[in-house]
VOBA-1610 file (N, C-alpha, C; in pm, whole numbers, padded with zeros to 5 digits, always signed):
BEGIN
Met+01846-00624+01888Met+01818-00515+01795Met+01802-00568+01652Lys+01884-00667+01616Lys+01879-00722+01481Lys+01742-00782+01452Glu+01685-00853+01550Glu+01553-00913+01532Glu+01447-00805+01513Asp+01460-00694+01588Asp+01364-00584+01575Asp+01372-00520+01437Val+01494-00507+01384Val+01511-00450+01249Val+01440-00538+01147Ile+01460-00668+01158Ile+01397-00762+01064Ile+01245-00757+01078Lys+01196-00757+01201Lys+01052-00753+01225Lys+00991-00622+01172Leu+01060-00510+01195Leu+01013-00379+01149Leu+01013-00374+00997Arg+01115-00431+00935Arg+01123-00434+00789Arg+01007-00513+00730Glu+00978-00630+00789Glu+00867-00713+00740Glu+00733-00642+00758Leu+00719-00569+00867Leu+00593-00502+00897Leu+00569-00380+00808Thr+00675-00303+00782Thr+00659-00176+00710Thr+00704-00180+00565Gly+00788-00276+00530Gly+00841-00281+00395Gly+00956-00183+00371Ala+00999-00116+00477Ala+01110-00020+00466Ala+01242-00095+00454Gly+01343-00024+00406Gly+01475-00082+00392Gly+01539-00109+00528Val+01640-00195+00528Val+01708-00234+00651Val+01768-00113+00722Met+01837-00028+00648Met+01901+00088+00711Met+01797+00187+00764Glu+01687+00204+00692Glu+01581+00293+00740Glu+01522+00239+00870Cys+01504+00109+00879Cys+01452+00048+01001Cys+01551+00065+01116Lys+01678+00045+01087Lys+01781+00059+01189Lys+01786+00203+01241Arg+01782+00300+01149Arg+01784+00441+01191Arg+01660+00477+01272Ala+01544+00424+01231Ala+01420+00453+01303Ala+01427+00397+01445Leu+01478+00276+01460Leu+01491+00217+01593Leu+01590+00295+01679Glu+01699+00340+01619Glu+01796+00420+01693Glu+01735+00554+01735Ser+01662+00619+01643Ser+01597+00747+01675Ser+01491+00731+01783Ala+01426+00614+01786Ala+01320+00589+01884Ala+01375+00532+02014Gly+01506+00523+02025Gly+01566+00469+02147Gly+01529+00324+02172Gly+01509+00248+02063Gly+01476+00107+02075Gly+01327+00078+02091Asp+01245+00182+02098Asp+01099+00164+02112Asp+01042+00123+01977Phe+00997-00003+01968Phe+00950-00059+01841Phe+00831+00017+01786Lys+00732+00044+01869Lys+00610+00114+01823Lys+00644+00253+01770Lys+00730+00323+01842Lys+00769+00458+01799Lys+00846+00452+01666Ala+00931+00352+01651Ala+01006+00335+01526Ala+00911+00308+01410Glu+00809+00226+01435Glu+00709+00198+01332Glu+00637+00326+01291Glu+00601+00408+01389Glu+00535+00536+01360Glu+00626+00629+01280Leu+00756+00630+01313Leu+00851+00714+01239Leu+00859+00671+01092Ile+00860+00542+01068Ile+00868+00492+00930Ile+00739+00524+00855Arg+00626+00506+00920Arg+00498+00538+00855Arg+00491+00687+00822Ala+00539+00772+00912Ala+00541+00916+00886Ala+00636+00948+00770Ser+00748+00881+00766Ser+00844+00900+00657Ser+00784+00858+00523Asn+00714+00745+00521Asn+00647+00700+00398Asn+00541+00800+00354Ala+00467+00853+00449Ala+00363+00951+00417Ala+00425+01077+00357Ala+00536+01123+00415Ala+00604+01242+00364Ala+00659+01216+00223Arg+00716+01098+00203Arg+00770+01062+00072Arg+00658+01055-00031Ala+00544+00998+00008Ala+00430+00989-00082Ala+00378+01128-00119Glu+00378+01219-00022Glu+00330+01355-00046Glu+00415+01425-00152Thr+00545+01402-00150Thr+00633+01467-00248Thr+00616+01410-00387Lys+00564+01289-00397Lys+00551+01224-00527Lys+00410+01226-00585Lys+00313+01278-00510Lys+00174+01266-00550Lys+00139+01339-00680Glu+00215+01437-00720Glu+00187+01511-00843Glu+00254+01449-00965Arg+00337+01349-00944Arg+00405+01286-01056Arg+00307+01204-01139Lys+00325+01207-01270Lys+00233+01141-01363Lys+00244+00989-01352Thr+00129+00924-01349Thr+00124+00778-01341Thr+00083+00723-01477Gly+00180+00709-01566Gly+00152+00669-01703Gly+00149+00519-01726Ala+00198+00442-01630Ala+00199+00297-01643Ala+00094+00238-01549Gly+00060+00115-01572Gly-00036+00050-01484Gly-00089-00076-01547Phe-00189-00134-01482Phe-00252-00253-01538Phe-00388-00278-01475Leu-00463-00364-01539Leu-00593-00404-01488Leu-00578-00536-01415Tyr-00644-00546-01302Tyr-00638-00668-01222Tyr-00780-00714-01196Ser-00804-00843-01215Ser-00938-00896-01189Ser-00932-00996-01075Tyr-01038-00997-00996Tyr-01048-01089-00883Tyr-01193-01136-00874Ile-01211-01266-00862Ile-01344-01325-00846Ile-01345-01403-00714His-01442-01375-00628His-01452-01443-00499His-01574-01535-00499Asn-01550-01664-00485Asn-01656-01766-00477Asn-01758-01757-00592Lys-01714-01713-00706Lys-01800-01702-00824Lys-01925-01618-00799Arg-01917-01528-00698Arg-02032-01445-00663Arg-01999-01296-00657Val-01873-01264-00634Val-01831-01124-00628Val-01711-01108-00719Gly-01715-01007-00806Gly-01605-00981-00898Gly-01557-00837-00887Val-01428-00818-00903Val-01367-00685-00898Val-01275-00669-01018Leu-01286-00556-01084Leu-01192-00517-01189Leu-01129-00386-01142Leu-00998-00387-01123Leu-00926-00276-01061Leu-00818-00224-01154Glu-00816-00092-01175Glu-00709-00029-01253Glu-00615+00041-01156Met-00492-00010-01148Met-00388+00050-01064Met-00287+00120-01154Arg-00236+00232-01108Arg-00140+00312-01185Arg-00014+00339-01105Cys+00097+00352-01177Cys+00225+00398-01120Cys+00302+00465-01233Glu+00426+00499-01207Glu+00502+00578-01304Glu+00569+00494-01414Thr+00615+00374-01382Thr+00691+00297-01481Thr+00644+00151-01487Asp+00670+00088-01602Asp+00639-00054-01618Asp+00723-00140-01525Phe+00842-00093-01490Phe+00929-00167-01398Phe+00858-00189-01265Val+00796-00086-01212Val+00725-00098-01084Val+00598-00181-01101Val+00529-00167-01214Val+00409-00247-01239Val+00441-00396-01223Gln+00558-00438-01270Gln+00596-00579-01265Gln+00654-00622-01131Ser+00677-00527-01039Ser+00740-00560-00912Ser+00645-00634-00818Asp+00700-00718-00733Asp+00619-00792-00635Asp+00542-00701-00541Pro+00604-00594-00488Pro+00526-00509-00396Pro+00401-00448-00463Phe+00414-00404-00587Phe+00301-00344-00657Phe+00194-00449-00687Gln+00236-00565-00733Gln+00143-00673-00764Gln+00070-00720-00638Thr+00143-00733-00529Thr+00083-00776-00403Thr-00018-00674-00353Leu+00019-00546-00357Leu-00073-00442-00311Leu-00200-00441-00397Thr-00185-00455-00525Thr-00301-00457-00614Thr-00396-00571-00577His-00341-00687-00552His-00422-00802-00510His-00494-00771-00378Glu-00421-00716-00281Glu-00479-00685-00150Glu-00593-00583-00163Ile-00575-00484-00247Ile-00680-00383-00266Ile-00802-00445-00333Ala-00781-00534-00429Ala-00894-00602-00494Ala-00971-00687-00392Leu-00900-00756-00304Leu-00965-00833-00198Leu-01047-00741-00107His-00989-00628-00075His-01057-00531+00011His-01186-00482-00056Ile-01178-00449-00183Ile-01297-00401-00256Ile-01405-00509-00257Ala-01365-00634-00280Ala-01462-00743-00281Ala-01530-00757-00144Ala-01453-00744-00038Ala-01507-00764+00096Ala-01588-00645+00147Met-01541-00523+00119Met-01599-00404+00182Met-01695-00327+00093Gly-01690-00346-00036Gly-01785-00285-00128Gly-01787-00132-00132Pro-01670-00067-00138Pro-01674+00079-00153Pro-01733+00116-00288Glu-01791+00234-00295Glu-01854+00276-00421Glu-01770+00372-00502Thr-01678+00443-00438Thr-01591+00538-00508Thr-01447+00517-00464Val-01354+00570-00543Val-01213+00563-00507Val-01191+00637-00375Glu-01254+00752-00359Glu-01237+00831-00237Glu-01283+00753-00115Glu-01396+00686-00126Glu-01446+00604-00014Glu-01349+00490+00014Leu-01300+00425-00091Leu-01204+00316-00076Leu-01082+00361+00003Leu-01025+00474-00036Leu-00901+00520+00025Leu-00915+00550+00173Thr-01033+00591+00217Thr-01051+00627+00358Thr-01096+00509+00445Gln-01129+00397+00385Gln-01174+00282+00463Gln-01058+00217+00538Pro-01084+00170+00661Pro-00982+00089+00729Pro-00959-00038+00647Phe-00834-00076+00632Phe-00799-00193+00552Phe-00856-00319+00617Val-00918-00402+00539Val-00990-00519+00589Val-00900-00616+00667Lys-00773-00625+00633Lys-00683-00718+00701Lys-00609-00655+00820Asp-00614-00523+00831Asp-00548-00452+00942Asp-00620-00319+00961Glu-00717-00316+01049Glu-00801-00198+01063Glu-00731-00079+01128Ser-00604-00097+01167Ser-00531+00016+01224Ser-00478+00110+01116Ile-00486+00068+00989Ile-00442+00153+00879Ile-00551+00159+00772Thr-00546+00264+00692Thr-00642+00278+00582Thr-00581+00224+00453Val-00663+00211+00352Val-00614+00169+00221Val-00514+00273+00169Asn-00543+00400+00193Asn-00450+00505+00152Asn-00314+00489+00220Asp-00313+00449+00347Asp-00187+00424+00417Asp-00109+00312+00350Leu-00179+00209+00304Leu-00113+00099+00232Leu-00044+00150+00106Ile-00114+00235+00034Ile-00057+00290-00090Ile+00064+00377-00057Lys+00057+00454+00049Lys+00171+00536+00090Lys+00291+00449+00128Gln+00265+00336+00191Gln+00373+00243+00223Gln+00440+00193+00095Leu+00358+00162-00004Leu+00413+00116-00132Leu+00498+00226-00196Ile+00447+00348-00195Ile+00521+00459-00255Ile+00656+00476-00184Gly+00655+00464-00052Gly+00780+00472+00023Gly+00876+00361-00013Lys+00823+00244-00044Lys+00907+00128-00076Lys+00962+00135-00217Val+00877+00167-00316Val+00921+00162-00457Val+00969+00297-00509Gly+00938+00405-00439Gly+00987+00537-00479Gly+00913+00599-00597Glu+00794+00550-00627Glu+00715+00606-00737Glu+00573+00633-00690Asn+00513+00734-00751Asn+00372+00760-00725Asn+00291+00640-00773Ser+00196+00599-00694Ser+00107+00488-00728Ser-00032+00524-00681Lys-00133+00478-00754Lys-00269+00512-00713Lys-00371+00416-00772Val-00488+00415-00707Val-00603+00345-00762Val-00669+00443-00859Glu-00672+00407-00985Glu-00734+00494-01085Glu-00885+00479-01083Arg-00932+00355-01089Arg-01076+00328-01086Arg-01097+00179-01062Phe-01219+00143-01030Phe-01254+00004-01010Phe-01404-00014-01030Cys-01444-00138-01051Cys-01586-00172-01049Cys-01600-00304-00975Arg-01713-00318-00910Arg-01740-00437-00829Arg-01878-00491-00869Phe-01883-00622-00891Phe-02008-00687-00927Phe-02039-00792-00821Glu-02168-00804-00788Glu-02207-00906-00690Glu-02339-00967-00732Leu-02346-01099-00725Leu-02471-01172-00755Leu-02559-01178-00633
//
């Protein structure tokens, strides 16, 4: 059970106790526990979606000197902006934009994530919200390609 808790935590980013409770609720079924955590993150994100995102930063990514992305990510506080989960997610979304070329934020959010097509970019953001406890969003982006 301990190994499953660790594996579930690494996969979902949820806390140890949340993973343990999910596994107990799922009767040890790993897939069901993962679904419970994802549903919990989605519910948590839904409650926070109206909160103002006054902090954020611009992130730039250049791929092979041929594709460039400038991404504006937002969250509620500077503390979260500086956190590893927020920084990592921002990088992952910039990579996704470079690879998949969405034209609008709405299109971006509904696309299957390039590194794991079983989830959307919006699901990734909901996972982050569940982990850091703050509303986070893609404000805008631009993509350039030679």
